[in-house]
C-alpha positions as CSV (number, residue, x, y, z in Angstrom):
1,M,-35.2,-31.5,2.8
2,A,-35.8,-28.7,0.4
3,I,-34.6,-29.3,-3.2
4,P,-34.3,-26.4,-5.7
5,A,-37.2,-26.6,-8.2
6,P,-36.2,-28.8,-11.2
7,D,-38.4,-26.9,-13.8
8,L,-36.2,-23.8,-13.8
9,P,-34.4,-23.0,-17.0
10,P,-30.6,-23.7,-17.2
11,S,-28.2,-21.3,-15.6
12,P,-26.5,-18.8,-17.9
13,I,-23.4,-19.2,-15.9
14,V,-20.7,-21.4,-17.5
15,P,-17.6,-22.7,-15.6
16,S,-14.3,-22.5,-17.5
17,I,-12.9,-25.5,-15.7
18,D,-14.0,-29.1,-15.1
19,L,-15.5,-29.4,-11.6
20,Q,-15.0,-33.2,-11.6
21,A,-11.5,-34.0,-12.7
22,D,-8.6,-34.6,-10.3
23,G,-5.8,-32.1,-9.8
24,V,-5.7,-28.4,-9.4
25,R,-7.7,-26.2,-11.7
26,H,-8.1,-22.4,-11.6
27,G,-10.7,-20.7,-13.6
28,H,-13.9,-18.7,-13.6
29,L,-17.6,-18.8,-13.5
30,R,-18.6,-16.7,-16.5
31,L,-21.8,-14.8,-16.1
32,P,-23.0,-13.0,-19.2
33,Y,-23.6,-9.3,-18.5
34,S,-24.4,-6.9,-21.3
35,R,-23.6,-3.3,-20.3
36,D,-22.7,0.1,-21.8
37,D,-19.0,-0.6,-22.0
38,S,-19.2,-4.2,-23.2
39,A,-22.3,-5.3,-25.2
40,W,-21.3,-9.0,-25.0
41,G,-19.5,-8.7,-21.7
42,S,-19.3,-11.1,-18.7
43,V,-18.7,-11.1,-15.0
44,M,-15.8,-13.4,-14.3
45,I,-16.0,-15.0,-10.8
46,P,-12.8,-16.8,-9.7
47,I,-13.1,-20.4,-8.8
48,C,-10.6,-23.1,-7.9
49,V,-11.1,-26.9,-7.6
50,I,-8.6,-29.2,-5.9
51,A,-9.5,-32.8,-6.1
52,N,-7.9,-36.2,-5.5
53,G,-9.8,-39.4,-5.8
54,E,-12.9,-40.5,-3.9
55,G,-14.0,-38.6,-0.8
56,P,-16.2,-35.9,0.6
57,T,-16.5,-32.4,-1.0
58,A,-16.1,-29.1,0.8
59,L,-17.5,-25.9,-0.7
60,L,-15.7,-22.8,0.7
61,T,-17.0,-19.3,0.0
62,G,-15.9,-15.8,0.8
63,A,-17.1,-12.3,0.0
64,N,-20.8,-13.2,0.0
65,H,-20.7,-9.5,1.1
66,G,-18.0,-7.6,-0.8
67,D,-16.7,-5.6,2.2
68,E,-15.7,-8.6,4.3
69,Y,-12.1,-9.7,3.9
70,E,-10.8,-12.5,6.2
71,G,-12.5,-15.2,4.0
72,P,-11.1,-14.0,0.7
73,I,-7.6,-13.6,2.2
74,A,-7.7,-17.2,3.6
75,L,-9.3,-18.7,0.5
76,Y,-7.1,-17.1,-2.2
77,E,-4.1,-18.3,-0.1
78,L,-5.6,-21.8,0.2
79,A,-6.2,-21.9,-3.6
80,R,-2.5,-21.1,-4.1
81,T,-1.0,-23.5,-1.7
82,L,-3.3,-26.6,-1.2
83,R,-1.9,-29.6,-3.0
84,P,-3.9,-32.5,-4.4
85,Q,-1.8,-35.0,-2.5
86,D,-3.1,-33.5,0.8
87,V,-6.7,-33.9,-0.3
88,T,-9.0,-36.9,-0.1
89,G,-12.0,-35.9,-2.1
90,R,-12.6,-32.4,-3.4
91,V,-12.3,-28.7,-2.3
92,I,-14.3,-26.1,-4.3
93,I,-13.1,-22.6,-3.5
94,L,-15.1,-19.4,-4.4
95,P,-13.0,-16.8,-2.6
96,A,-15.2,-13.9,-3.9
97,M,-18.7,-15.3,-4.5
98,N,-20.2,-11.9,-4.9
99,Y,-17.3,-10.8,-7.2
100,P,-18.9,-7.5,-8.4
101,A,-19.4,-6.3,-4.8
102,F,-15.9,-7.6,-3.7
103,E,-14.3,-5.7,-6.6
104,A,-16.2,-2.5,-5.5
105,G,-15.6,-3.0,-1.8
106,T,-19.3,-2.8,-1.1
107,R,-21.8,-5.0,0.8
108,T,-24.2,-5.2,-2.1
109,S,-23.6,-5.5,-5.9
110,P,-22.9,-2.3,-7.7
111,I,-24.6,-3.8,-10.8
112,D,-28.1,-4.3,-9.4
113,K,-27.7,-3.4,-5.6
114,G,-28.5,-7.0,-4.9
115,N,-27.6,-8.4,-1.5
116,L,-26.4,-11.9,-2.4
117,N,-27.0,-13.2,1.1
118,R,-30.7,-12.2,0.8
119,S,-31.1,-13.6,-2.8
120,F,-31.0,-17.4,-2.4
121,P,-32.0,-19.7,-3.8
122,G,-31.9,-17.3,-6.7
123,R,-33.2,-17.3,-10.2
124,P,-31.5,-18.2,-13.5
125,D,-33.6,-15.5,-15.3
126,G,-33.3,-12.9,-12.6
127,T,-30.8,-10.1,-11.8
128,P,-27.1,-10.8,-12.0
129,T,-27.1,-11.3,-8.2
130,Q,-30.0,-13.7,-8.4
131,K,-28.2,-15.6,-11.2
132,I,-25.1,-16.1,-9.0
133,A,-27.3,-17.4,-6.2
134,D,-29.1,-19.8,-8.5
135,Y,-25.9,-21.2,-9.9
136,V,-24.3,-21.8,-6.5
137,T,-27.6,-23.3,-5.3
138,R,-28.2,-25.7,-8.2
139,A,-24.6,-26.5,-9.4
140,L,-22.3,-26.3,-6.4
141,V,-24.2,-26.9,-3.2
142,P,-25.5,-30.3,-4.4
143,L,-21.9,-31.4,-4.8
144,A,-20.9,-30.5,-1.3
145,D,-21.0,-32.5,2.0
146,V,-19.9,-29.5,4.1
147,V,-20.1,-25.7,3.3
148,L,-18.1,-22.9,4.9
149,D,-19.3,-19.4,4.2
150,F,-16.9,-16.7,5.6
151,H,-18.4,-13.5,7.0
152,S,-17.3,-10.6,9.1
153,G,-18.9,-7.3,10.0
154,G,-18.0,-5.4,6.9
155,K,-18.0,-1.6,7.2
156,T,-20.9,-1.3,9.6
157,L,-20.4,-4.0,12.3
158,D,-17.7,-5.4,14.5
159,F,-17.8,-8.8,16.3
160,V,-16.0,-10.9,18.8
161,P,-14.5,-13.4,16.3
162,F,-16.7,-16.5,16.1
163,A,-17.8,-19.4,14.0
164,A,-21.5,-20.3,14.1
165,A,-24.2,-22.8,13.5
166,H,-27.9,-22.4,13.7
167,R,-30.7,-24.2,15.5
168,L,-32.2,-26.7,13.1
169,P,-35.3,-28.9,13.1
170,D,-33.1,-31.9,12.5
171,G,-31.1,-32.6,15.7
172,R,-28.5,-34.8,14.0
173,Q,-27.8,-32.1,11.3
174,E,-27.5,-29.4,14.0
175,A,-25.1,-31.6,16.0
176,A,-23.0,-32.2,12.9
177,C,-22.9,-28.4,12.2
178,K,-21.9,-27.7,15.8
179,A,-19.1,-30.3,15.7
180,A,-17.8,-28.6,12.5
181,V,-17.9,-25.2,14.3
182,E,-15.9,-26.6,17.2
183,A,-13.3,-28.0,14.7
184,F,-13.0,-24.6,13.2
185,G,-11.8,-23.5,16.6
186,A,-12.5,-19.7,16.6
187,P,-12.1,-18.0,20.0
188,Y,-15.9,-18.1,20.2
189,S,-18.5,-20.5,18.9
190,M,-22.0,-19.3,18.5
191,T,-25.5,-20.8,18.3
192,M,-26.7,-18.0,16.1
193,L,-30.1,-16.3,15.7
194,E,-30.7,-14.4,12.5
195,I,-32.9,-11.3,12.4
196,D,-34.3,-12.4,9.0
197,A,-33.2,-15.8,7.5
198,V,-35.3,-15.5,4.4
199,G,-33.1,-15.6,1.2
200,M,-29.9,-16.4,3.1
201,F,-27.3,-18.8,1.7
202,D,-27.3,-20.4,5.2
203,T,-31.0,-21.2,5.0
204,T,-30.7,-22.7,1.5
205,V,-27.7,-24.9,2.3
206,E,-29.3,-26.1,5.6
207,E,-32.6,-26.9,3.9
208,M,-30.6,-29.1,1.5
209,G,-29.4,-31.1,4.4
210,K,-25.7,-30.1,4.3
211,V,-23.3,-29.4,7.2
212,F,-23.0,-25.6,7.2
213,V,-20.6,-23.3,9.1
214,T,-20.5,-19.5,9.0
215,T,-18.3,-17.0,10.7
216,E,-18.3,-13.4,11.9
217,L,-14.6,-12.5,12.3
218,A,-14.4,-8.9,13.6
219,G,-15.3,-6.3,11.0
220,G,-14.9,-2.6,10.3
221,G,-14.3,-3.2,6.6
222,T,-10.8,-4.5,7.1
223,A,-8.9,-7.5,8.4
224,S,-6.2,-7.9,11.1
225,A,-3.4,-10.3,11.3
226,R,-5.2,-12.0,14.2
227,T,-8.5,-12.5,12.4
228,V,-6.8,-13.7,9.2
229,E,-4.9,-16.3,11.2
230,I,-8.2,-17.4,12.8
231,A,-9.6,-17.9,9.3
232,R,-6.5,-19.7,7.9
233,R,-6.3,-22.2,10.8
234,G,-10.1,-22.6,11.0
235,V,-10.5,-23.6,7.4
236,N,-7.7,-26.0,7.5
237,D,-9.0,-27.7,10.7
238,L,-12.5,-27.8,9.3
239,L,-11.3,-29.6,6.1
240,V,-9.4,-32.1,8.3
241,H,-12.5,-32.6,10.5
242,A,-14.7,-33.2,7.4
243,G,-12.3,-35.8,6.0
244,V,-11.4,-33.7,3.0
245,M,-7.8,-32.9,4.0
246,R,-5.2,-35.2,5.6
247,G,-3.8,-34.3,9.0
248,A,-5.0,-33.8,12.6
249,V,-7.4,-31.2,13.9
250,E,-5.5,-28.8,16.2
251,R,-8.0,-28.4,19.0
252,R,-8.1,-24.8,20.4
253,E,-10.1,-23.4,23.2
254,T,-13.4,-21.9,22.2
255,R,-16.2,-20.4,24.3
256,W,-19.7,-21.3,23.3
257,L,-22.1,-18.4,23.0
258,D,-25.9,-18.5,22.5
259,M,-28.3,-16.0,21.0
260,P,-31.5,-17.3,22.6
261,S,-34.0,-14.7,21.5
262,G,-34.6,-11.3,19.8
263,D,-33.6,-9.7,23.1
264,C,-30.0,-10.1,21.9
265,F,-30.4,-7.3,19.5
266,A,-30.5,-3.6,20.4
267,F,-31.6,-1.1,17.8
268,S,-31.3,2.7,17.7
269,E,-34.5,4.8,17.6
270,E,-32.6,8.0,16.9
271,A,-29.9,9.3,14.7
272,G,-26.7,10.6,16.2
273,L,-23.2,10.0,17.4
274,V,-22.7,6.7,19.2
275,A,-20.5,6.4,22.3
276,F,-20.1,2.9,23.7
277,R,-19.9,2.3,27.4
278,V,-18.9,-1.4,26.9
279,D,-16.2,-3.0,24.7
280,L,-16.5,-6.2,22.7
281,G,-16.2,-9.3,24.9
282,E,-17.0,-7.5,28.2
283,P,-19.7,-8.7,30.5
284,V,-23.0,-6.9,30.7
285,R,-26.1,-7.3,32.9
286,E,-29.7,-6.7,31.9
287,G,-30.4,-3.0,32.0
288,D,-26.8,-1.9,31.7
289,V,-26.1,1.0,29.4
290,L,-24.4,-0.3,26.2
291,A,-24.2,3.0,24.4
292,E,-25.5,6.5,24.3
293,I,-26.5,8.2,21.0
294,S,-26.2,12.0,21.1
295,P,-27.9,14.3,18.5
296,I,-25.5,16.1,16.3
297,S,-27.7,18.9,15.0
298,R,-27.4,21.0,18.2
299,T,-25.6,21.0,21.6
300,G,-27.2,20.5,24.9
301,A,-29.7,17.7,23.9
302,A,-29.9,14.6,26.1
303,P,-28.5,11.4,24.5
304,F,-30.7,8.4,23.6
305,T,-29.7,5.4,25.8
306,V,-29.3,1.9,24.5
307,R,-29.5,-0.8,27.2
308,A,-28.9,-4.5,27.4
309,A,-32.1,-6.6,27.5
310,M,-30.3,-9.7,28.9
311,D,-27.2,-10.8,30.8
312,G,-24.2,-11.8,28.7
313,I,-21.3,-10.3,26.8
314,L,-21.2,-7.6,24.1
315,A,-20.8,-9.8,21.0
316,A,-21.2,-7.2,18.3
317,R,-21.4,-3.4,17.9
318,H,-22.2,-0.9,15.3
319,F,-18.9,0.2,13.8
320,P,-19.1,3.7,12.3
321,G,-19.5,6.6,14.8
322,L,-22.8,7.8,13.4
323,V,-26.0,5.8,13.5
324,K,-29.4,6.1,12.0
325,P,-32.8,5.1,13.3
326,G,-33.2,1.3,12.9
327,D,-29.5,0.6,12.9
328,C,-28.4,-2.4,15.0
329,V,-26.3,-0.8,17.6
330,A,-25.3,-3.8,19.7
331,V,-25.7,-7.6,20.1
332,T,-25.6,-9.4,23.5
333,A,-24.9,-13.1,23.7
334,Q,-24.9,-15.5,26.6
335,I,-21.9,-17.6,27.6
336,V,-23.0,-21.2,27.7
337,G,-19.8,-23.2,27.6
């Protein structure tokens, strides 16, 4: 189990509330940030803690990327409505973990262009984004038994809505993560492969031995009534499953998907206008045309063809109509259950 280095200096972030006491507390994580318009200014990251006696702790985070909205909607609502008498243990809610990016509606921080989900475990003496990652890693994750980090596709991707776990070296930990994913009850459940897991919140939490669940709930830089309801119901059932909230898990049908290799990902080699030949959730066969990318600088040029490298379904697609070389155009996943 990886433990954050103990010889780092203290975090400059200070919580305005007691993270240990029972009851409901709303406050902020105050990150000092000196800038042109506020020499002794701070970034104020909203936090809520709801606790009642002894029991497990759940850490719930949204807006790791600032243009993903289902998580913040569900978590701001949960912070308003969850009562201590319905809790056995503690719920820590960070509805907008990357608050500068969330406020700006951008994937990365407008302060330092930091991608929070590539900045873990962070540094207390680094950039503002690294300082947020460090505080979450050293002050919040050690308190948690289960961590739920909400994601969706933001402004550049769209997904079939799923909750996900990763393949882990510890089989018992992987099984616990997958059981939590099933309890979340999204329409799809994914054994997820990351293109590059270095610096991810997921990796840090899993290396600390915690049960970790992430999601990809559609995308396009917005949220629908359907995907918000998936988030609301999912977080409630996950809390019940983890023994943090009283009640019974409402079991819903979920189809397990797998991303077994890098063949899942299809990237563009050209810039242009993308026209998909397959919609999300539809079946594809190896060699099928997923999309065509047409040059826009002149007429009459042949399109670049993006094909599936494996059988499965279209699980994700590029969202804006224009793509650049290197953009992930599509993701294919296999149905395994």
